[in-house]
N, C-alpha and C positions, 0 to 999 in steps of 0.2 A: 410599435415594437421599438426596442432601444438597441442599438448595434453595439454589442459588447465584445470586443478584440481580446482574447486569450491574453493576459499579461506575461505569458511565460513563451508568445512566439517572438523569438529574437533571433538567436544563431543555433541553426538546428546541429551543427558539429557539435555543440556545447550541450545539447539536450540530447541527442539521441541514444548517447551510451547512458545516461541516468533513465531515460523512460523506457529504454529497449534492451535494458540488460538480461531479462528473464528471456526474452525472443532470442536474443543473440546467445545464450546459453543452450536453448534448444535447437538452434541452427547448427552450432558446432557439435552437439551430442547425437545427432540424429544419424540413425543407421542408413547403410547404403540402400537399404529396401525401402526407406521412410519411416521406418517405425523407430519407437525408442526404448531404451532399458525402462523398465517399472521402476528400477530402483532409483535410475536419474528422474522419474516423473516424480515418484514420492518425494525425493529430497526438493525438487524444487515448488512441489505441492507445499511442504512445509514451510519453506521460505515464504510462501506468499499467505499462508495463514496469518504469520506473523506481521506481514504488512499490511493485512487487512485489521486485525487487532491495532495495531498503532494507529492506523489511520481513522479508524471508526468508532472503536471502543475504548474508551480512555482510561477504562477500570478492567482491562485484561490483563491476566498474566500470560506470558509467552513463554513456552518451553519447545526447545528444538535439542537434537540430538545430532553427533558428529561420530561416525564410524572410526574405528583405531585401526590403522595398518601400516606397516612399514615404518613404525617408530612414530608416527605423526597421526592427528585428528584431520577428517576429511570431510567437506561438503562437497558433492559431485567428484571432481578430481583437482580440487583446491584445497591445499592446507588452511588454516586459520590466518597465518600471516599473508598467503596470498589475498584472501578475503579482505583482510585489513588494507593492504596496499592499495587494493583497487580504489580506496578513499581518495588516493590523491586525484584522481580523474574528476572526482565530484566537488573538490573545493578549491577555493582561489584565495580566500584572506588568509595572512600570514598565521594569525592564530589558530582558524580552522586546520590550516597544513600541519600546525605543530600537534594539534588534538590527534591527528591521522598517524605521525611519528609514534606518541604514546602509542595509540590503538594497536599498532604493529609490533612494539615492545610489548605490550601487555599480551596478546597471542603468543607469542614466543616464550614467554615467562609462563603462561599456563599449560603450554606444550611440555615445557621442560620440567615444571615443578608442580604440576597438579598429581596429588597422591592419593591414595586410599584413606578415608576418613576425614579428610580436610577439604572444605570449599574455599575456592578462590573468589575474592569480591572485586568488582570493579565499579566506582562511582565517577559517573561522568556529568558534572553538572551542567546546567545549560550556560552559553556563554554570558559573561558580565559587560559592564560598559567599559571596564579596564580592558577586556580583550578585543572588543570590537563595539561600535555604536548599534543599536539595537537593529536598525534597517539592515546594516550588512550582516547581523548575526540571523535575521528571518531569512536572507536571500541565503543563506548557508543551512537552512533548516535546524539552527542550532538556539534559537531565541527562547523558547518556552518552555520546554521540558528536560526535567534532569532524567538519566536514565541509569537504573542500577541493575547489575545482570550478576549472575552467581555461576560459578561452574563447578561441577562434580562430578566423579568418575563413575562409570557405568562397568562394573563387575561382573562375571560369570560365576558360576557355583564354585569353581576352582580358585577364583580369586584373579583372573587374567583381566588386563584391560581389554572391552570390545567397543568401547566409546566413552564419550562423556555428553553430559546432559548442561543445556545452558538455560538458565531461567532468567526472565527480565520483565521488567515493568518501566513504563513512563510516568511520570509524576510533576505536578506543576509546585510552586511556590514555596519551596524549601529554601530558606537563605542559606547564600555560601558561608555565610557566618556560622550556621547551624552544623554544616559539615567541620568545618574548620574545629569547632568547639569540641566535637565529639571526636574527631580523631587525635584532638590533643588532650583528651581525656584520660589519664591511666585506669580508670575504672569502666572504661567503655566496653562495647559488646567484644572488641578485640582483646581486651585485656592488658592493654599497652599503650603509651603515648606517643604518637608519631612526629612531633614536633614540627607540624605544617606551618610553613611560613605565610603569615595571613596578608597577602599582598593586593588583595582584591581580585585575583585571575582563578578562574576556574580550573587552568591547568596544573596547578599546585595540588588539587586533589586528586586531579588523575592520576598524577605522577607517584601517587603512593600505592597505585595497585600492587605491586610485588610484595608490600607489606600487609594487605589485608587478607589475612588467613583466619578461618574459624573452623572449629572442630564440627562435624555435622550435627552432634547430638545437642549442641547449643544454638542450633538455627532450624528447630523443629518447623518453623513458620515460614521456611524458605525465604524467597527475595523480599517478601513483604516484612519481615522483621527487621531489616537493616533501615527503610524506611520508618518503621515504626520507633526504632532507636533513636532517629533524629530529632523527635518530637520533644525530647528532653532538654534539648539545647536552643530552644526558639522561644520568641517573645509570644505572648498570648494570641495576636492576632493571626500571625503566621501558624502557629501551632492548631488552631481552629480550622483554617482552611486546607491544610494537610490532612488534618483527622477527618474532616468530611470527605475527603478524597478516599482515604485509606477505608473508611465505611462503605464505599461503593464497590470496592475490591471484596466483599462479602457476597456479592453477587455469585450466581451458580457459575462457576468458572467452566464446568463440564458441559453446559449447556452451550456457553459461549462458544467455548470450542468446536462443539457440534454445528452451530450454525455458520461460524466462519470457515469450517471447513467446506462447507457446502458452497459458499461464495469464492472460495478460494479455488474449488474444483470447477466453478464456472469461469473463471479469471484465467485458468490455466488452459482449459479448453480454446478460448480466443487466444491466448498466446500462442498455442500449437499453430491456431488457423493464420495468425498474423505472421508466425516464423514461414509457414510454407509459402505465404503469399507472396513474401518480399523475396524468397529463395526463387519463386517461379515467375516473379516479375508482375504477377496479376492477382487481383483480389477473388478470393475464394468467396463461395456463395454464403457461408456464413458472416463473412466481412461485408458484403454488399447488402445483405437483408440488417446487419445492425446499422449500418448506413441510413437504408430503407425507412427503418423505425424511428430515426430521428429527423426525416425529412423536413419536418416542420419547426425544426429546432436550430438547425446549423446557421451560422452567420454567413455574411455574403463572402468572407475570405474565404472559409471551407468550402462553401458552392464552387467557387472559383477555382479551387484545387482540383475539385471533382471534375467540373468539366474537362480542364486543361488535360487530365489523364485518360479522359473517355476515348477509346479508339474507335474506327470507323464501323467496328463490329458490335460496339456496347460494351466491351471487355475495359475494365478499370485497371490500369497501370497502376501499381504500388511501388512507391520508394520510402526511402527513411524519413522525410520530411512529412508526407501524408501519415506514415506508419506512427510518429508522435503525437498526432493529432488524435488519431483513433486510439491511440492506448491512453491519452489523457481524458477522453469522453469515456472511455471504458472504464477507467478507474473511478472517476466522478459518480459514474451511475451505480456501480457496483457499492462502492464505498458508502453513498448515500443509502442504499439498500441494506447493507449490513448494518450502519448507525441505526437505522429505524428498526430493524428485526432485532436489536440487541437493546433498545432503549436508551441511546444516546439522547438525552433531554435537549442538548445545545442544538442538534440539528433537526430534532422534532419541532421545537418552538418556532424554528424558521420556515419549516414547512408547512404548519399549522395542523389541527386535529385531522379534518376531512381528508387532505392528502396523505397525511400519516397512514391514516386507517386504510386506503386503497392501497398503498403500498405494502403494508403489513398483509393485507389479504392474497396479494401475490406472493408473497417470501413464504407465507404460511403454506400455501397451494403447493409451492416448490418443495418447501421441507417435506412434505408428505409425499411428493411424487419421487425425491430421490431415494425413499424405500422400495419403490416399485422397480424391479430390475427390467420390466417391459419398456419402460418409458427412455427415450432417446433423449441426449443433450439437446436435439434441435428443439424438441417440444419445450423442453426446459428453458432454453435460450428464448423461445417465442414468447413465454409467459415474462421472464425478464424484461425482454424488449418492450412488453407493453407498458411498463412503469416508465420507459425512458424520456417520452416527451415531457411527463410530468415532471420529472426529476431535472431534465435539462432546463425548463422553463424557469426554475429557481436560479440555477448557475451557482450553486452554493459551492463556495470554497471548503473543501475537507481535506483533512489529511494531517499527519504528524511523524514525528519519526525520521527514519531515512528515507522514505518515500515523499517527505515534504508534503504541503498541499496541492492541491490541483483543482483546476476548472477547466472546462471544457470548452470549445470553440462556439457555444451556443449563443442564440439571441435571448435576450432578458426581456420576456413576454408575460403579459398578465394571465393569471389562470381563466379569467372570463375568455380570453383569446382562445386559449389553448382549448375549452371546453366547447367553443363553437368553431369546428373546424372549418366551416365555409367562410367565417370572418376572418379566420387566422390566415385564410389562403388568399382572401379577396386581392393583396398586392401581389402576388405571385404572376411571374412573366413565364408561360408555357410557350414552349419553343418546339420544333421538330428535331428529334435527336432519337438516339438509340438508348434504351433502358440500359442502367449498370446491374440492375437486380438478376442474380445467375439463374433463379428459378423462373424468371418471366416468360408468360406464355407468348409474348412478341419478340424473344429475344433475337437481335439481329435486324429487326425491322424499323423504318422509320415511324415513329409513333409521337405523339404530344408528351413531353418530358416537362417535370417542374424543375426547381432552380438547381436539386442536387442529383438529374437526371434520372428520376424515378418516374416511370411512365403513370399515366392517369389510372391503369387497371391495378397495378401493382401499389399507388398510393392508396385506392379505395382499401385494399386487403390490408394494408399495414394500417390505416385508420381505424380499421374493425377491430384491430388487436389491443389499441391504445386504450386506457382507462380514462 
């Protein structure tokens, strides 16, 4: 086995806001009795659906809704400018900070100037070399994708504003020169020339946001029409690359929505457990079972984190540092599952046919179970967990968009070792300790435990669930 330390393990004070943003929202919004408003859960779930699409399904169209009240649009208790302003927490480079400046300006412009029958468009190209070197752009999660989004009002039967819709896509390979040429063409889709300065920076395109308005009847294809319009202004090679991507968007978007909603529901369930665990100071049963489901895959650094946080009764203390590692692992396993379920060929090629088929079987079973109201999320989580060691063994970097790419704190091991559990565990050091699994029949007793403090009997149970 090759020890592979997660490249994102650095300064947890820099990371925890990024990785635990939804967990923090849940902690902040929890009622005194421990419950949540269904409205808040729905809005967080919608946000997670978009995150899954951006990370796992490069040909997905995302649509979200923000309620209108008190003269502004809202997501949870935040206005669009509040959400945009939070971007300052996640970026460091000057060009990335300037992009946040523009995002805040754009959110205020939409709030003030979005009106019936008009769609407002925002084009956010990836960083160019003029903006920042590629490695810095990659670190800022702004290196590879252009984001296009559109805003339109949601009106009731009397014409009153009840909210707004935002539709967005991520797309690669559109040359900056194509955006410049399109916006400067007086015969473009916006029917006017914007006199964009071509200085090689993506910021100049972003700054045009307040001028990018189009009648709803002229944008029947939604956000994809903006990308299609750019094809006219490209060289043949770029045009073919972008055209091939646009063809992929012809996939059944309703089916993608259904599948990503199920993944997002499982993710939200985990976020709630993680929020409650952080607030109590101890990992819940769901959290310890997730750890145990990956007991053959964690690297030494993670195992040491578990051992150092296990108290004398076998209870696992949890803090933000450990929560970041758990969140990264959960994202990695869920996002890969979503990619496989939705036919992301880039991920499927890395997994191989046999492994893809096994994950697809589990995802198909989960999708079938969701329609059965008698099935609990504990049952669904156990099936999902059975794919975890296989996914973790590949330690595939996956992700895009605001969430960036993510890897778990996993060992890189061969599939042969994974299939042969005894061989994979031959180097394990078993010691006397207390099992961290909340449902362990030996809870609180001194027993033989493996590297991440899971006892032999629990290990057999979780091994029997693995594919």
